[in-house]
C-alpha positions as CSV (number, residue, x, y, z in Angstrom):
1,X,94.9,87.7,66.9
2,X,98.1,88.3,67.5
3,X,98.6,91.7,70.2
4,X,102.1,93.2,68.6
5,X,102.9,95.3,72.3
6,X,105.8,97.8,72.3
7,X,108.3,98.9,75.4
8,X,106.6,97.5,79.0
9,X,108.0,99.2,81.9
10,X,107.4,97.4,85.3
11,X,107.5,99.5,88.7
12,X,105.9,96.9,91.1
13,X,103.3,93.7,91.0
14,X,101.9,92.7,94.6
15,X,100.9,89.7,95.5
16,X,98.2,88.0,93.3
17,X,99.2,90.7,90.8
18,X,98.2,89.5,87.3
19,X,100.1,91.5,84.3
20,X,99.4,89.9,81.3
21,X,100.7,91.0,78.1
22,X,98.9,90.1,74.4
23,X,96.8,86.1,73.5
24,X,95.8,84.7,76.5
25,X,94.3,81.0,77.3
26,X,93.4,81.5,80.2
27,X,93.9,83.6,84.2
28,X,93.3,82.5,87.0
29,X,94.0,83.9,90.4
30,X,95.9,81.6,93.3
31,X,94.1,83.9,96.1
32,X,91.4,85.7,98.1
33,X,90.1,88.6,100.4
34,X,87.9,90.2,100.9
35,X,87.1,93.5,101.5
36,X,85.4,96.0,102.9
37,X,85.5,99.7,102.7
38,X,83.6,102.9,102.7
39,X,82.1,105.0,100.3
40,X,84.4,106.7,98.3
41,X,87.1,104.4,99.6
42,X,89.1,103.5,96.2
43,X,88.9,106.9,94.3
44,X,91.6,107.9,92.9
45,X,92.9,110.6,90.3
46,X,93.8,114.8,90.8
47,X,91.0,116.5,92.0
48,X,88.3,114.3,93.2
49,X,85.2,115.5,95.0
50,X,83.0,113.6,97.0
51,X,79.8,114.6,99.0
52,X,79.5,111.9,102.0
53,X,76.5,112.1,103.6
54,X,75.3,109.5,106.9
55,X,77.3,106.4,105.0
56,X,78.1,103.0,106.7
57,X,79.3,99.6,105.3
58,X,77.8,96.8,106.0
59,X,80.1,93.9,106.8
60,X,77.2,91.8,107.7
61,X,78.3,88.1,106.0
62,X,75.4,85.4,107.0
63,X,76.0,82.9,104.0
64,X,80.1,82.6,105.9
65,X,81.2,81.1,102.6
66,X,82.9,82.5,99.6
67,X,83.1,81.6,96.3
68,X,86.7,80.1,96.3
69,X,89.5,79.4,93.9
70,X,89.6,75.5,94.9
71,X,90.9,74.1,91.2
72,X,93.2,77.2,90.1
73,X,96.4,75.6,90.5
């Protein structure tokens, strides 16, 4: 279904960002990354209250190879 889009203001985009408005056939990443972070690390907003007692982040990766983006050109 076609989209009717008004004004869009983009302040900044990162290196691997996707900015999408309206209909799209295919969106594919050109870069991948693995991020490890503790509990409550990516919470955003006003007055966020996170209570983490004993918390640890497991960074073990026994399979070594993750999904790639080889065919995304």
